[in-house]
N, C-alpha and C positions, 0 to 999 in steps of 0.2 A: 771403522766407521766408530763414532758415540751416539748413540741412543739416540741422547736426544737429540741430534744433529739430524735425524731420520726419521721422528715421529711423524712426521705430517704426513711422509710416504703410507707410515704404517696406518694412521688413523683415517687413510682416504686411501684404502687399499684395493676398493670393489670396483677404482674407478679406473684403473688402468689396466691396459691389456698388459700380459707377459714384456712382451719387448719395453715397451715403458717402462713399466716397473724395475726393468734391469738397468735399461739406462739413464732413471733417475737416481738409483742406487749408487752407482759408477759414481753421480759425479760429490759421492763424500765418502769413495774408498779411496786410505794413504794409497800415499806412494811410495813406489818399492828406491829404494837407494837416494832417499832425502832425507834430512836430517830433520831430527822431531820439530827445531826450533823451525822451522822452514814450511812445516807443514799445509798449518794452517794458510800462510801465502798463495801457496801451491794449490790447494783446494781453491781458495778465493777466485783464484785468477778461472780456474778449470768452471768451476759455477758459472761466474760471470760472461765466461764467453765460449764458450764450445756449447751450442745448442743444438737440438733434436728438432725433426720435423714431425709432428704430429697433425691429428683429425681430433676436433674438441668435437663430440656430440652435447646439445644442449635440451635441456629438462623443457617440454612442453607446456608453454604458457597462456593463459588468458589473455593477456595484453599483446593487442597484435603492434601495438608500435613501438613494442622491444626488440632492440636488433641485433644478431650478432658482431655486430663492429662495437656495440657499444662495450657489449658486454669482454670483449678483447681490450678494448682498450681500459678497463677494470686491473687488467693486467698486462695492461702496457706492454702489449705485445700487437702484433699487424695482421690484418687476414688476408693471407694471400690468396684462396678462394672458399667463396660459399659455397656449401653445400647443401640447399634446402632437400634434396631427396630423402637424405639421414636427417636434415637439422643439427647440423654440424656445419666446421670451416675450416681449412688448414691452416695450417701458422708451423714456424718456428720458432723455437721458448729456450731459454738459460734456467735454471735451477728456481731464482725467485719466481719468476714470472708463471712456472708449474707451478711451484707452491699455492700461488693466489691462485691459479684455475681451481684445482686440486680442491681448497677450502670454499670454493662459491657453490652456493647451492642451487643452479641454477646451470651448474655441468655436469650431464648425469655419467660422462664415459672420456676415458683420454685415450685413443689410439696412435701407435707408432706409424706415420705414413710410411710403409714399406714399399721397399721396390716392388715392381710386376713385371713379368716377363713375357715375354711372346716362349710361350710353351714348342691321273687319274684314267691314265687308259683302260684298268685294269677295277679302277673304284667303283667306278658306277656300276659295271654288270655284275658284282660283287655282292650288291646292294638290290639289287632288280629290279632298277632304276631304265633299263632301255625300253622294253618293252610296254613299259609307259610314255614314250616319245613317240610310239607309234600310234598311239591313241590320244596323240598332242596335250601327254599331263611331261611340262618340258619347264614349269613354275610362272610363265606367263601369267602377269597382272599382281604377281606378288614381289614386294619390296625389303628385301636383307637387310640390314644394318651388320657390317662389318665393321667389330670395334680392335683395332689390332695397331698396323704402321703405318696403315694407308693404301692404296689402291693407285697402282701404276695403271696409265690406259692402253690396255694391252688390244691389239686387232680383234682378241676372241672376247672384247668384251663391250664391244666397240658401240656407242649410243646405247647404253644397259648402266651409267653410272648415272644416277638421276641425283644423287647429291652428295658431298662433302665436307666435312667442316675437319678443321688441320687444331687441334688444342694444344703444340708442341709449337710448332713454328706459325701457327696462322695465315698459312697459304688460303687463296682461296679456290685453285684449280689441283685435280685430284693430283699425284704424285704418291712414290713410296720409295725412300733411301733406305730403308732395311732388304725389304725385299719377300718377308713373312707376311704381311698383309697380303697383297699380289695374288701369290701360291695360295693362300686361304681362301680370296675370292673365286679362284680358278677353279677350285673343288667345290663350291659350292655351285659355277654359274658358267666357266668355259664353255661356248660353242664349237670349240672344235677347229676352228676357221682355216687356223695355220697348219693344222696339221692331219688335213685332207679327213675331218670329224673324227679322229681316232682318241685326242684325248680331250675328250668332252665330260663336262660335270653334270651332278644329276638334275641340275636344274637350270638348262641350258639356254632358259630364254627368261628367266627370272632378269629384275633390276637390281642392284645393288646402290648401298649409301656409304661411301667410305669415313670412317671416324677414327683419326689419327689420335692415337692418345698413346703412343710410343714412340719411341726416336728410336735413329738411325741403327744405332747399337741393340733397338732392339728389348728398350726397356724403357721402363715409365714408374711416375708416382700413383699412389693407390690412392689418393688425392684425382688425383686425373682421370681416371679411370671409372669413378663414380661420376664425375662431370660429364664423363661422354655418358654414361648410361642415363643420367639426367635430360642429357640434349634428345637422345632418342625419345626419350616419352615426350619431351615436349613439344618433339615434332613428328610424331608417330602420325597425328590424323594429318597435319597437310601434304606429309609425303609418305603417308600410307603403308607406315612399316611394320610388318607382320611376325618377325625374326630378326632374333638378336645371335650373331654367333662370335662366340668368344672363345678364341685360342689362344689364350693367357694366363696368370693367375698366379699366386704366391704360398707360400710353406703354410698350413693350418694353425694358427697358435692356440687358439681358440673355438668355444662351440659355434655353430651357426646363427644362434641366439646373439648374440651379440658380436660376431664379426660386421664390420662395414659394409664389406663387399658382396654378402650373404643379404644384407640386410638391401642394398640397393638393387640385386636382381631381382628380390621378391617383390619390388613397388614397380620392376617393368613386368613381372609376370602377373602381378593385379592388372595391370593396365591393357591386358589383355596381348602381350606381347613374348612369342614364345624365346624364351632365352635356353639356348645349345653351348654346354661351358666344353673343356677339357679337364680331363680326370688328371693328368699329370705324367709328366716321362719318369718317375721314379720308381719304377717297378726294379725287379718283380719282389718288391720288401710290399707285405702288407701296413696297412695303415701308413699309405701316401699318397690319398687324395686332396690333390692342393686345394684353394680358397680360389674362389667361391663354387667351386666344383662338391666340396662339403653340403651345400644346400638341397634339404628333401626336395625342394619343391619343384628346382631347373633340371633339365635334362643333361646329364653326366656323361662324358663321349668316353670310352675306352679305344683301345686300338686292338684292329687284328692284321695279321700278315695272311695275307690271300698269298703270297708264294707266284705271283706274278702270273695267276691264273684263274679262270672261271670257277672252276669246279668248288663248290665245297669242301673236298673230301680233303684237299691238304690246309687247309684253314687254321690256324692255333691264334691262342692270345700273344699277341707281342711281347717281348719279354721286358720290355721299360715301360710296356701301360701300367699305368698304376691302381695299385689295388686297395680296397675297404678292408675294412669297414673306417667309418670315418672317426674322427676325433669325438662325435658323439657315441660311437657306436653303429652307424645304419652303414646299410648295406648300401655300397657303391662300389664301381659305376653303376647306370642306368643300361647302356647298350651299347653293342659295339659297333664299328665301323671301320674301312680299313685303312691305314696310319703308317704303312712299310712300302716306301723308296713311291711314293705317289709322285707321278707326272701331273706337274701344272702350269701354271703361269710364272713366268720369267719377268723380273724390271732391271733390266738392262743397267750396270752401271750401280745400284743399288749394295748396299756392304756385303750381301749375303753370297751375289753375282760375281763379288771382285774375290772375294774369299773362298769360295767353293765353285773353281771353273771346271772340274770337274764332275759339279753336276749339273751341266749344263744339257741339254738335250736338243741339237738341234737350235736356231737361231732363236725360238721363240718359248721357250720353254726349260722345267730347271723339277730335278727330280729330290725329294724331302720327305722325312720320316719324322714322326710324333703323331700324338695326339692331338695335335694342333692340327696337324692331317685330316684325321679324321673325325674329327667336331664336324670343319664344313662339308665332309660330306655325308652326315647327319642331317645340317642346317638345308642341304638340298635336297634331301628326302620331306626334310617338315614342309620345303617350299611348293614340294609338287604334290605333298595330303592337303595342305591347305588352297590351292590350287583345286582342287578334286570336291575339297566341301571347305565354303570361308567362311562356315557358320562354326566350326571349330573354336573351340578356346583352348588355350594352353593345356589345362588335365586333359580335355578328351583326345587332343594331339599324343601328348605321353603317351597315356592310357594304351592308342593303338599303336604305337612303334613298340612298347613293348609285350604286351598282349599277340602280340604276333613275331617277335623275331626268334629264329630259330636257336636255340640254347646246346653248350654243348655238352654232351652227355658226362656223368659225374664230373662237373665241374662247379667247384662253390662260387654260388653268387657273386660273394666279393671282388670276385674274377673275371667273370662274364657279363654280372647285372642279370639281364633277361636273353642278355644272346644277339646275335648278328643282326641287323635290320632287313627286313624284308620288306619293300616299296609298296610292289605288286599287295602283298597280302594287307600292310596298313590301309591301303588303301582300299582295299576289298576286291579286287581283279579275282583272286584267286581262294578261293573256299579253305578257309583258315583251319580248316580241323583235319587239312592235310601237309598239314605247314611241315608234319612231323613223320 
């Protein structure tokens, strides 16, 4: 590529995330096996017609009449989604449109609108939830939002799906065409009614709000996820949302300070919503925590393998559970909970249900593994904590979880965080001095 062709990229390099920078330079890269005299024509066609999905963040201005649509118009691009949560909008742009945006003083950052993917029989006893059930601490009265593939109206959740928003197909009634979100919802609040109360989540009387941001293949765009978080915040008071469970994410490519997903979850946290996110399934390698799990505020959850037993003696960190440090050098995950062979709710006819029939357990249940399963178990325990003391802030809830966790001996915090959740101790029903 010729230097002067990409000079606008180099002079605005601070505005681009690494993926956008790479994609922008690709527009100007010469074609292999194309004669020199045709290079200019081929590059013109590529720069004109190859568009990339981006999220454009706008500088804060004093002019309240200014709109992102006006800024988009200056670059001759359309606004696909307005994302006021982080003062941004999503769009698809070609090379000339990106150049106009990059050179606009009102544009603060341009991110790649990357793909985001979805990352109970023994699980609840492992985190010490059952003793709390006997005292009526079942999550009753607490609302948990599940940002995922949707929620199927399973009998074990009967009457407790109190809200549903579909950003994929705009349907109004709860459904789950992938199956992942239903399993996650069950890890939080299944009451076990179809299993003689064997497969029961920690918060078996909690209410749930389903927010569908991932499609039937379990994938979606970052901008849709941010829009879903915005919806949670906007509806926090009307629906009473206290917890947000996110068993999804994408590879972390930049500091949490600049990451749009992290900026979004921090807004939810500051609005009083406890956010639990998956660490990722890229272990046992280090430096594999995914976004937004890299954010220091939120509760990042890794997975243990409880070996299908209640006894902690044979527990171990799941090999797939992502490890820290984060891209910023921070210790993560924060906490561990069960995530191997977790039996939870099945969504009949969904993508997972069709693809993995061997994982069906009876007519109503399904077995899955991953930090996607560990995260909602943690969310369920958080729900129990909030039922016991509704005055707690997100920071206080996180501190309770970490201060009372059971750590493995001689294990790096970047593998286990503070250790395995203990719901009883987090709520204060057991003397914390006895935990070790």
